N, C-alpha and C positions, 0 to 999 in steps of 0.2 A: 818338111814343108812342100818339097818338091813334088812327094805323091800325094793321089787324090787320096783322100779317108784315112792317111795316113794320123796317126795320136796325135803328130805337132801338127799337122794339117784341120784337125777338130780343134786342137787349141787353141789355133792360130784365128780360126774362125770366128769359137768362143769368145776371145778375149775383142775381138772385132763388135760383135754383138752386143756385149755386156760391159764396153767400156771405151779403154783407148790402149796403144801401146806408144812407148815411150822408147825411144833414142835419146843418144847423143852421136854425133860426127865421127867420134873413136869406134862406135861398137857399129854402125854403119859402114865404116870404113872395113873394116873386121868382117862384116857380115859379105860384102862384095867382096873380098877378097875372098874365102871360105867358099862361095856361090862359085868361083871362076876354078876351081881346084879338078884337073879331068878326073878325077877319080868321083866325078858324080855326072859324068857322059853318060854313065847306061842306065840313067834315072832319065833326063833332061841335055838334049846338046845346049852348049855354051851361049848359044842365043835364046833358046826359049830361058833359061837358069839366070840372064841379063833384065830379059821382060818383066820374070817375075820379079827380079828386085828393085826393078822403075815401079812397078805396081805397088810394091810393098810400100816404098818412099811414100808414096801420097798417103798410106792408110795411116801414117804416122807423124807421132809429136813429135820433134826435135826437141832434147834439153837444154838450155845453157849449164854446163855446169861449172858450177861456181865454190862449191864446198869440195873437198878431195877426199876420199875415202881410201883410208891404207889399212885397213883391218882383215882381210881374208889373207889366208895361209898363202893363197895361190896372188900373187903380188896382180896377173894377166887378168885376174876377175874382178878386181876392183873395180872397175870400169862399169861394169854391170849394176853395182853398188852406187857407183856416183849417180847413175841414172833413177835410180828409184827413189834415195835420199834426193835429188836435187828437182824430182819431180814430181817429188811425194807420192810415189805411186804406194797400192794396197796390196801389190801384190809383184813378186817376181817369179816366173817359171821357167825352172830348170835340170839338166840333168847334171848337171857338176857335183860332185860330194863337195867339195871347198865350200858352194853357198848353200847346198843343203843345208849344210851343219850348221850353219849360222841362223835358221830358221827360230824364231823370229830376229827378224834385225832390224833393229830400232822400230818395232812394231811394222813393219813390213814382213808380209807372209812371204816364206818362198816354199814355192810346192814344185812338187815334182809332174811331169805331164798326166802320169795316172791319176793324182792325187787332185789336181786343180781338174779335170776333165768330172772327178768324183762329183765336186761340187755343184756342176753343171751339172751332172742327172738330178739332183735334187731339189 
């Protein structure tokens, strides 16, 4: 999402136009931590990335996690399933193979960015 007109940025924009984004305190913490990694310096400065994070936080709805989920083969990815289940999401957009293999998960679509954008084109 750091690069204009990237597929991730287009998916983010489409998600905002067609609905809303759900996060939890855990997923927000991870997102901020990832954005702070030095490997992203070649795309945007840390100041720009943190500014993007602040804009992102204003664009999302924070979900309170009541029901825990433990069904993903990678336990670190359960937090994304928890957001979707607790927030009653329609769709999860991910490039993570451990999440994509669960499609559909409890009636929630799990789509790659390409598949999500293909739906936007229709």
